[in-house]
C-alpha positions in Angstrom: 76.0 36.5 29.5 79.0 37.5 31.5 80.2 41.0 32.2 83.7 41.8 31.2 86.0 43.3 33.9 85.8 46.7 32.1 82.0 46.7 32.1 81.9 45.8 35.8 84.3 48.6 36.6 82.3 51.0 34.5 79.1 50.2 36.4 80.9 50.5 39.7 82.3 53.8 38.7 78.9 55.0 37.4 77.3 54.0 40.7 79.9 55.8 42.7 79.5 59.0 40.6 75.7 58.9 41.0 76.1 58.4 44.7 78.5 61.3 45.0 76.2 63.5 42.9 73.2 62.8 45.0 75.1 63.4 48.2 76.5 66.7 46.8 72.9 67.8 45.9 71.6 66.9 49.3 74.4 68.9 51.0 73.8 71.8 48.6 70.1 71.7 49.4 70.7 71.5 53.2 73.3 74.2 53.4 71.5 77.5 53.5 73.4 80.7 53.4 74.3 82.0 56.9 71.9 85.0 56.5 69.0 82.6 55.9 70.0 80.4 58.9 70.2 83.5 61.1 66.8 84.7 59.8 65.3 81.3 60.6 66.9 81.3 64.0 65.6 84.8 64.7 62.0 83.6 63.7 62.3 80.6 66.0 63.6 82.8 68.9 60.7 85.2 68.4 58.2 82.4 68.5 59.8 81.0 71.7 59.7 84.5 73.2 56.0 84.9 72.2 55.2 81.4 73.6 56.9 82.3 76.9 55.0 85.6 77.2 51.7 83.9 76.5 52.5 81.3 79.2 53.4 84.0 81.7 50.2 85.9 81.0 48.1 82.7 81.3 49.8 81.9 84.6 49.3 85.5 85.9 45.6 85.3 84.9 45.1 82.0 86.7 46.8 83.4 89.8 44.6 86.5 89.8 41.5 84.4 89.3 42.4 82.2 92.2 43.2 85.3 94.3 39.9 86.8 93.6 38.1 83.6 94.3 39.9 83.2 97.6 39.1 86.8 98.5 35.4 86.2 97.7 35.4 83.0 99.8 37.1 84.8 102.7 34.6 87.7 102.6 31.6 85.3 102.5 33.0 83.3 105.4 33.6 86.4 107.4 30.1 87.6 106.8 28.7 84.2 107.8 30.7 84.2 111.1 29.6 87.8 111.8 26.0 86.7 111.4 26.5 83.8 113.7 28.1 86.0 116.3 25.3 88.5 116.0 22.8 85.6 116.4 24.6 84.3 119.5 24.8 87.9 120.8 21.0 88.3 120.3 20.3 85.0 122.0 22.6 85.9 124.9 20.9 89.3 125.3 17.4 87.7 125.2 18.6 85.1 127.8 20.1 87.8 130.0 17.0 89.9 129.8 14.9 86.9 130.7 17.1 86.1 133.7 17.1 89.7 134.9 13.3 89.7 134.7 13.1 86.4 136.6 15.4 87.7 139.3 13.4 90.9 139.6 10.2 88.9 139.9 11.8 86.6 142.5 13.0 89.6 144.5 9.5 91.3 144.3 8.0 88.0 145.5 10.5 87.8 148.4 9.8 91.4 149.3 6.1 90.8 149.2 6.5 87.8 151.5 8.7 89.8 153.8 5.9 92.5 154.0 3.3 89.9 154.9 5.3 88.2 157.5 4.6 89.4 161.1 
């Protein structure tokens, strides 16, 4: 069965019409009124703004948390150093008092020897 030239042209014409119709429908479906496009854009802009605000708050919260932790660590370290200084100071005071007592005892011993000597 062969197709006549007019049948082939008709099929080609019909195919072209269907293709144009489908493209026109796709373009019609895609093209929203400007007001809808602007509304969609406004929603997207608000979402972006909200996302940015959430990210800024999260960053701020993290910074404050790290700040507080650093402050806590610095306070703990300062207290530890102060305790060590106090401990060293107590040790030095005890050592100094021990040396003063030994010197006083040595001087008393020397004075006693000097009194006994003719």
